[in-house]
C-alpha positions as CSV (number, residue, x, y, z in Angstrom):
1,M,1.0,-83.4,47.3
2,R,0.8,-83.9,51.1
3,T,1.4,-87.5,52.0
4,K,1.0,-88.8,55.5
5,S,4.1,-89.6,57.5
6,R,4.6,-93.3,57.5
7,V,7.6,-95.6,57.3
8,T,7.2,-97.2,53.9
9,I,9.7,-99.9,53.5
10,L,11.7,-101.5,56.3
11,A,10.4,-99.7,59.4
12,A,6.7,-100.3,59.5
13,A,5.5,-100.5,63.1
14,V,9.1,-100.8,64.3
15,S,10.2,-99.5,67.7
16,L,13.9,-98.5,67.6
17,V,15.9,-99.9,70.5
18,A,19.1,-98.5,71.9
19,V,21.8,-101.2,71.3
20,A,22.1,-104.1,68.9
21,A,23.3,-107.3,70.4
22,G,27.0,-107.6,69.8
23,G,27.0,-104.9,67.2
24,A,26.8,-101.2,66.5
25,E,24.3,-99.1,68.3
26,Y,20.9,-98.8,66.7
27,E,20.2,-95.3,65.3
28,V,17.3,-93.1,66.1
29,P,15.9,-90.9,63.3
30,Q,17.1,-87.3,63.4
31,D,16.2,-84.3,61.4
32,R,18.8,-83.3,58.9
33,S,19.9,-80.2,57.0
34,A,18.9,-80.0,53.4
35,K,22.5,-79.0,52.6
36,E,23.7,-82.4,53.8
37,I,21.3,-84.2,51.4
38,V,21.1,-82.5,48.0
39,P,23.4,-80.3,45.9
40,A,23.4,-76.6,46.8
41,A,22.0,-75.8,43.3
42,M,18.8,-77.6,44.1
43,L,18.1,-75.6,47.3
44,K,17.1,-72.3,45.7
45,G,15.8,-71.2,42.3
46,P,14.1,-68.2,40.7
47,N,10.7,-69.2,42.0
48,Y,11.3,-71.4,45.1
49,R,13.4,-72.1,48.2
50,V,13.8,-75.4,50.0
51,R,13.5,-75.3,53.7
52,D,16.7,-76.3,55.5
53,V,15.2,-78.6,58.2
54,V,14.3,-82.0,56.7
55,P,12.4,-84.3,59.0
56,T,12.8,-88.1,58.4
57,D,11.2,-91.3,59.5
58,G,14.7,-92.8,59.4
59,Y,14.5,-93.9,55.8
60,T,12.5,-91.3,53.9
61,D,13.0,-87.5,53.9
62,R,10.1,-85.1,54.1
63,W,10.6,-81.8,52.2
64,T,8.9,-78.5,52.4
65,V,9.4,-76.0,49.6
66,D,8.3,-72.4,49.7
67,S,7.5,-71.0,46.2
68,D,5.9,-68.1,44.5
69,F,2.9,-70.4,43.9
70,G,2.4,-71.7,47.5
71,V,4.0,-74.1,49.9
72,F,4.6,-77.7,48.6
73,E,5.3,-80.7,50.8
74,V,6.6,-83.9,49.3
75,V,8.0,-87.2,50.6
76,G,11.3,-88.6,49.3
77,D,14.3,-87.1,47.6
78,G,13.0,-88.4,44.2
79,A,9.7,-86.5,44.8
80,L,11.8,-83.3,45.4
81,R,13.7,-83.9,42.2
82,K,10.3,-84.2,40.5
83,L,8.8,-81.1,42.2
84,I,11.4,-78.6,41.2
85,P,10.8,-79.0,37.4
86,E,7.1,-78.8,38.2
87,I,7.6,-75.4,39.9
88,Q,9.6,-74.2,36.9
89,A,6.8,-75.4,34.6
90,I,4.1,-73.6,36.6
91,A,6.1,-70.4,36.2
92,E,6.4,-70.9,32.4
93,L,2.7,-71.8,32.0
94,K,1.7,-68.7,34.0
95,K,3.9,-66.6,31.7
96,F,2.2,-68.1,28.7
97,S,-1.3,-67.4,30.1
98,K,-0.4,-63.7,29.7
99,T,0.5,-63.9,26.0
100,E,-1.5,-62.9,23.0
101,A,-1.5,-66.5,21.8
102,F,-3.3,-67.6,25.0
103,A,-5.8,-64.8,24.7
104,K,-6.5,-65.7,21.1
105,G,-7.1,-69.3,22.1
106,L,-9.5,-68.4,24.8
107,G,-11.5,-66.5,22.2
108,G,-12.6,-69.8,20.9
109,A,-14.1,-70.8,24.2
110,T,-17.2,-68.6,23.8
111,K,-18.9,-71.5,22.0
112,A,-18.4,-73.9,24.9
113,P,-20.7,-74.1,27.9
114,F,-19.3,-72.1,30.8
115,S,-19.7,-74.9,33.3
116,F,-17.8,-77.3,31.1
117,V,-15.0,-74.8,30.7
118,K,-14.8,-74.1,34.4
119,S,-14.7,-77.8,35.3
120,L,-11.9,-78.5,32.8
121,V,-9.7,-75.8,34.2
122,T,-10.4,-75.6,37.9
123,H,-11.5,-78.9,39.2
124,P,-9.1,-81.4,40.9
125,V,-7.5,-83.8,38.5
126,D,-8.2,-87.5,38.5
127,T,-4.8,-89.1,38.2
128,T,-6.3,-92.1,36.6
129,T,-7.1,-90.1,33.5
130,G,-5.0,-87.0,33.8
131,V,-8.2,-84.9,33.3
132,P,-10.4,-83.2,35.9
133,K,-12.7,-85.4,38.0
134,G,-16.1,-85.6,36.6
135,M,-14.8,-85.7,33.0
136,Y,-13.7,-89.4,33.3
137,Q,-16.9,-90.9,32.1
138,V,-16.9,-88.7,29.0
139,V,-13.4,-89.9,28.1
140,E,-14.1,-93.5,29.0
141,N,-17.1,-93.7,26.7
142,V,-15.3,-92.4,23.7
143,G,-14.9,-95.1,21.1
144,S,-16.1,-97.8,23.6
145,S,-19.9,-97.8,23.1
146,V,-21.4,-100.9,21.5
147,S,-25.0,-100.6,22.5
148,N,-25.7,-97.0,21.7
149,S,-26.4,-96.0,18.1
150,K,-24.8,-92.6,18.7
151,N,-21.1,-92.6,18.5
152,P,-19.9,-91.0,21.8
153,A,-16.9,-89.5,20.0
154,E,-19.4,-87.3,18.2
155,D,-20.2,-85.6,21.6
156,S,-18.7,-82.1,21.2
157,R,-17.6,-82.1,24.8
158,A,-15.9,-85.5,24.4
159,A,-14.1,-84.4,21.2
160,Q,-13.0,-81.2,22.9
161,L,-11.8,-83.1,26.0
162,L,-9.8,-85.5,23.9
163,K,-8.2,-82.7,22.0
164,M,-7.3,-80.9,25.3
165,S,-5.9,-84.2,26.7
166,S,-3.6,-84.4,23.7
167,Y,-2.4,-80.8,24.1
168,K,-1.8,-81.4,27.8
169,R,0.4,-84.4,27.1
170,D,2.4,-82.4,24.6
171,L,2.9,-79.7,27.2
172,G,3.9,-82.1,29.8
173,N,6.4,-83.7,27.5
174,T,7.9,-80.3,26.5
175,L,8.1,-79.1,30.1
176,N,9.4,-82.5,31.3
177,V,6.6,-82.9,33.9
178,D,4.2,-85.6,34.7
179,V,0.6,-84.9,33.4
180,Y,-0.7,-87.4,36.0
181,S,1.0,-85.5,38.9
182,S,-0.8,-84.9,42.1
183,N,0.5,-81.3,42.1
184,K,-2.8,-79.4,42.0
185,V,-1.2,-76.1,41.1
186,L,0.6,-77.6,38.1
187,Q,-2.6,-79.4,37.0
188,K,-4.6,-76.2,37.0
189,E,-2.0,-74.4,34.9
190,L,-1.7,-77.3,32.5
191,N,-5.4,-77.6,32.1
192,S,-5.8,-73.8,31.5
193,V,-3.1,-73.7,28.8
194,A,-4.2,-76.9,27.1
195,W,-7.8,-75.7,27.1
196,A,-6.8,-72.5,25.4
197,M,-4.8,-74.3,22.8
198,S,-7.6,-76.8,22.1
199,V,-10.4,-74.3,21.7
200,G,-8.3,-72.0,19.7
201,D,-7.2,-74.9,17.4
202,M,-3.6,-73.8,17.7
203,A,-1.0,-76.1,16.3
204,F,1.3,-76.9,19.3
205,S,4.9,-75.7,19.1
206,V,7.6,-75.4,21.6
207,A,8.2,-71.9,20.2
208,M,4.8,-70.9,21.7
209,L,6.2,-71.2,25.2
210,P,8.4,-68.6,26.8
211,A,12.1,-68.9,26.3
212,G,13.7,-71.6,28.5
213,A,10.5,-73.4,29.1
214,G,11.8,-76.8,28.0
215,G,12.7,-79.3,30.8
216,S,16.0,-81.1,31.2
217,I,15.1,-84.1,28.9
218,V,17.3,-87.1,29.2
219,S,18.8,-87.7,25.7
220,N,20.2,-90.8,24.1
221,V,18.6,-93.1,26.6
222,R,16.6,-95.6,24.8
223,L,14.2,-96.9,27.4
224,V,13.6,-93.6,29.1
225,N,12.8,-91.9,25.8
226,S,10.6,-94.8,24.7
227,V,8.5,-94.5,27.9
228,K,8.3,-90.7,27.6
229,N,7.1,-91.1,24.0
230,V,4.4,-93.6,24.9
231,L,3.2,-91.4,27.7
232,K,3.1,-88.4,25.4
233,D,1.3,-90.1,22.5
234,E,-1.2,-92.4,24.2
235,P,-4.3,-91.5,26.3
236,P,-4.8,-93.4,29.6
237,Q,-7.3,-95.9,28.2
238,R,-4.8,-96.9,25.5
239,L,-2.0,-97.1,28.1
240,R,-4.0,-99.6,30.0
241,I,-4.4,-101.8,26.9
242,V,-0.7,-101.6,26.1
243,N,0.3,-102.4,29.7
244,D,-2.1,-105.3,29.9
245,A,-0.8,-106.8,26.7
246,S,2.7,-106.4,28.0
247,L,1.9,-108.2,31.3
248,E,0.0,-110.9,29.5
249,K,3.1,-111.6,27.3
250,M,5.1,-112.0,30.5
251,G,2.7,-114.8,31.5
252,L,0.8,-112.9,34.3
253,A,-2.7,-114.2,35.0
254,A,-5.6,-112.0,34.1
255,E,-6.7,-111.7,37.7
256,L,-3.3,-110.4,38.8
257,R,-3.1,-108.0,35.8
258,D,-6.5,-106.5,36.6
259,K,-5.6,-106.1,40.3
260,F,-2.5,-104.1,39.3
261,L,-4.1,-102.1,36.5
262,D,-7.1,-101.2,38.8
263,H,-4.8,-100.3,41.7
264,T,-5.7,-96.7,42.8
265,A,-2.2,-95.9,44.2
266,F,-0.6,-96.2,40.7
267,T,-1.2,-93.7,37.9
268,P,-1.0,-94.7,34.3
269,R,2.5,-93.2,34.3
270,H,3.6,-95.5,37.2
271,M,2.1,-98.5,35.5
272,T,3.7,-97.8,32.2
273,I,7.2,-97.3,33.7
274,I,6.8,-100.5,35.7
275,C,5.5,-102.6,32.8
276,S,8.2,-101.3,30.4
277,N,11.0,-102.1,32.8
278,L,9.6,-105.6,33.5
279,A,9.3,-106.2,29.8
280,A,13.0,-105.3,29.4
281,M,13.9,-108.1,31.9
282,D,12.8,-110.9,29.4
283,G,13.5,-114.3,30.8
284,V,13.7,-113.3,34.5
285,A,11.4,-115.5,36.6
286,G,9.2,-114.0,39.2
287,R,8.1,-110.8,37.5
288,D,4.6,-111.8,38.7
289,A,6.1,-111.9,42.2
290,F,7.2,-108.3,41.8
291,I,3.7,-107.2,40.8
292,T,2.2,-109.1,43.7
293,V,4.5,-107.3,46.2
294,A,3.7,-104.0,44.5
295,L,0.0,-104.5,45.2
296,G,0.8,-103.7,48.8
297,A,1.2,-100.0,47.8
298,Q,-1.1,-97.8,49.8
299,D,-0.4,-94.3,48.4
300,E,1.7,-92.2,46.0
301,T,4.8,-92.6,48.1
302,D,4.6,-96.4,47.9
303,A,3.9,-96.2,44.2
304,N,7.0,-94.1,43.7
305,M,9.0,-96.6,45.7
306,Y,8.0,-99.6,43.6
307,T,8.4,-97.7,40.4
308,T,12.0,-96.8,41.3
309,M,12.7,-100.3,42.6
310,I,12.0,-102.1,39.4
311,Q,14.0,-99.5,37.4
312,L,17.0,-100.2,39.6
313,L,16.6,-104.0,39.2
314,R,16.3,-103.6,35.4
315,G,19.3,-101.4,35.4
316,Y,21.3,-103.9,37.3
317,H,20.1,-106.7,35.0
318,Q,21.3,-104.8,31.9
319,T,24.5,-103.2,33.1
320,V,25.9,-105.4,35.9
321,S,24.8,-109.0,35.7
322,A,21.8,-110.7,34.3
323,L,19.1,-111.6,36.8
324,A,17.6,-115.0,36.9
325,A,14.7,-114.6,39.4
326,I,12.9,-112.2,41.7
327,T,11.4,-113.4,45.0
328,P,9.4,-111.5,47.6
329,L,11.1,-110.4,50.8
330,N,8.4,-108.9,53.0
331,R,7.4,-105.6,51.3
332,I,10.5,-105.6,49.0
333,T,12.1,-108.1,46.8
334,L,15.3,-110.2,46.6
335,A,16.6,-110.8,43.1
336,R,19.3,-113.4,42.2
337,T,21.7,-113.7,39.3
338,A,22.2,-117.0,37.6
339,G,25.4,-117.4,39.7
340,G,23.5,-117.0,42.9
341,Q,24.4,-113.4,43.7
342,G,21.7,-111.7,45.7
343,V,20.5,-108.2,44.7
344,I,18.3,-105.8,46.7
345,A,17.2,-102.5,45.3
346,L,16.1,-100.1,48.0
347,P,14.6,-96.6,47.1
348,V,15.5,-95.1,50.5
349,D,16.9,-91.6,51.1
350,R,19.0,-92.9,54.0
351,L,19.6,-96.4,55.3
352,P,20.3,-96.3,59.1
353,W,21.2,-99.1,61.3
354,T,18.0,-100.2,63.1
355,D,16.7,-103.4,64.7
356,R,14.6,-104.0,61.6
357,V,17.5,-103.6,59.2
358,D,19.5,-105.9,61.5
359,Q,16.7,-108.6,61.4
360,V,16.0,-108.5,57.7
361,T,19.7,-108.5,56.5
362,G,20.6,-111.0,59.2
363,A,18.3,-113.5,57.5
364,I,20.1,-113.2,54.2
365,K,23.1,-115.6,54.2
366,D,24.4,-115.2,50.7
367,K,26.6,-112.4,49.4
368,T,24.3,-109.6,48.2
369,D,24.6,-106.4,46.2
370,L,22.6,-103.6,47.9
371,W,21.6,-100.7,45.7
372,V,20.1,-97.7,47.5
373,T,19.0,-94.4,45.9
374,G,20.3,-92.4,48.9
375,A,23.1,-92.9,51.4
376,V,24.0,-95.5,54.0
377,S,25.0,-94.4,57.5
378,A,28.4,-95.3,58.8
379,P,27.1,-97.8,61.4
380,A,24.9,-99.5,58.8
381,R,27.8,-99.7,56.3
382,Q,30.0,-101.3,58.9
383,E,27.5,-104.0,59.9
384,L,26.3,-104.7,56.4
385,T,29.8,-105.0,54.9
386,A,30.7,-107.4,57.7
387,R,27.7,-109.6,56.6
388,G,28.9,-109.7,53.0
389,F,26.8,-106.9,51.5
390,T,28.3,-104.8,48.7
391,I,26.8,-101.3,48.9
392,T,26.1,-99.0,46.0
393,E,24.8,-95.5,47.0
394,H,22.9,-93.1,44.8
395,A,22.3,-96.1,42.4
396,H,19.7,-94.1,40.5
397,T,22.6,-92.1,38.9
398,R,24.1,-95.3,37.5
399,V,21.2,-96.4,35.4
400,E,18.2,-95.0,33.6
401,V,15.6,-93.9,36.2
402,I,12.5,-91.7,35.8
403,D,11.5,-90.1,39.1
């Protein structure tokens, strides 16, 4: 889960200078205390402790979490919110691996080749498929062969892998974790339990897991629940078909759709969330422009950023004022309502006053709503308010957002 330190949104290759011309002093990034950023309840749990010193590039926080299962490093407050349930899930899966039901399931593994079993449980996971690397071609071939007389679905390994993948998605949904997560410890435990369930032909039940294993599922939220259900029910190959059809319905050209769906920074989960939220913005021009901007993503941190960005825009569209269009603004986007109100959604943990923020916002002359997922510094608030920006902090708590 280690991601290289890099300014991901407004500060790429920016050197911070001391004083803004005629305005507030530019800020220089400073480490912060975890206590200043997240609620105290998040800082320590039964199996983990968040380190107090939080380095930052000025916009994005870098977290280090000590746990019973190793040290985790993640980038962004949203990534921390995602990591904590993953640590809890790891603990519950480890408990389950010591139960009689788990042992019974493994009893069915004696018929499977040892090398295949080992690769399923211990190899790194390919986030494109949610299954261990090396297994991708087995899954990809199932049901897709047109030239071979043998149906690849009849391959016992493929059948077992498909069954395991289904169990794994059920587990992920129950524990409220991402089965495409880059958390290697989580993936190993998910694979191990899902394998035991599949070879033991055990009917999945929440009751099989230890007490309290269920995650904090968002309830009565239509879009969030719809996305979670699709991610639970559909394998990655089917998700690609569904997402491609959704983008085609929006009018996106085949070449652009393929570039997005083939992009290595985005997992099927990222893509499904993005496509679902774009589809919920029916009639908004420039949805293709958002996908084009998102193609600039270089890694998981960037993918998370764009996934949150479109959820904020969709939330604004549905709860504040209908958007009319989305246009590119460097590596982010500027949306507008039918009345001409500007809207910028920034998934940043903290927005300081820097020369880059000064330059970008100074070029926007219309009144603009600025939604950020974190906080805005006092100097930045002063300058932006003077320029006609209306600021909403912690915007992800106002609308449906999946971290």
